[in-house]
N, C-alpha and C positions, 0 to 999 in steps of 0.2 A: 479537583476541578479548578481550584484557585490557581495552581501552577499553569494550567492550560490557558485560562483567561488572561493571566498576566503575560504569558508568552505571545498570545494573539494581539494584545494591546500594544506590544512593542513594534507592530507592523513589520514583521520579518518578510523577506522576499518569498520564502516558502513557509507554509504552515503545516509541517509534517510532525505528527505526534506518534511516537513509537511506544506501545504499552505491552505489558505482559498480562496474560490471564484476564481478559475483559475488564481491566482495571477501571475503565471509564464506562459509566452507566448510560450507554447509547445503543440503539439497535445496530447490529453488525450485519454486513452482507457477507455471506460465505462465498468467496471468490472461487474456490476450488469447485464447489458444487455448481455454482452458476455457470462458470466457464465450461466445465465438462458437459453439462447439459446442452449448451449452445454449440459446442464444437463436435459433438457426437456426429459421426458420419463424414467429417472433414478429413479425408485421407490423403489428399495431395500435399505432400510434405513441403513443396516449394512455396505454396501460398499460405501455409499454416501460420507462420509468424505474423504476416500481415492481417490475416483473419482474426487471430487472437488479439492483436492490438486493437483492432476495430471493435470487436465484441467487448473487450475490457472497457473501452471508452463508452460504449453504449450502456453497459452495466452501471458504470459510475454516473452517467447522465440521468439514467432512470431512477437512481436511488439517492440522489442528492437530497439532503434535508436542510432545514434552517432553524437556528435558535438564536436568541439575542446574544448569548455568550459566545457561541462558536461560529456564528454567521453561517455562510454556506459550508456544509460539511458532509463528509461520508466516512463511515467507519467500516473497515474491511478486516476479514480474518480468513484463515486457511488459504494463504497465498502461495503455498509450496508449489502449486501447479505452474506458477509463473517462472519457476526455476528449472523446469524440465528442459533438458538440452535440446530436444526436438523442436521446441517452440522458439528457440533462439531469441528470447526476450531480454532486453536490457532493463532489468528491474530498477536500477538507479534512475534511469531516464523516466520511467513510468512514475516513480515516486516524485521526482522533481516536477514533472509536467502537471500531475494532478494535485500537487500541493501549492501551486500558484493560484491565488484567488479563491482557493477552497481549503478548508481545514481537512486534512487527510489523516485519519486516525487508523493506525495499523496495529492490529493485535499480532505481535511477533512471536513465532514459535521457534525460538533459538536463543543464542547468546548475544549479549550486547556488551561491547567493550569499547570505551572511549567513543570514537566517532565511527565505529564499524559495527555492522550487524553480521552475524554468522547464522546462516540457516542450519538448524539442528544443532551443530556443535562447532566450536572453533577448530578442532582438530580435523574433522571430516567434512565440514560444511562449506557452503559457498559464502564468500565474503562480499559484502556491499559496503563500500566506503562512502560515508555521508559528509565528508569534510566540506564539500561545496554546497551543501543543502542546509538551509536553516531548519533546525529540528529541535524537538524536545523529547527526551527519553524519560519514561516513568516506569 
């Protein structure tokens, strides 16, 4: 937790924290479960990306927490649903947007190398380059 507090105190533009295996002891929101419940029945593919973004924003807003150390924060896990091709979601933009003014803790199910995240594996996974986003990887 000391690394996170130090990172936040440097006042980075983005406060994105990437962790493995629920490393940080905070309550996590299961994005996969929450989104799939809310999107059930949304069959019109054209509007699905817009609806998904809107619902994701609502989930974040409803689950924001506050602590002296982390300030406004949300911790999320199981975000693989955001990489479904049908949803056409730009995960990098979502991470950037929600880590401005809020500490965004992401439990990452994949590989982390330098400034890139790989969903599932480097060989077969989706790459998200974080070079333009202030972040801390633990």
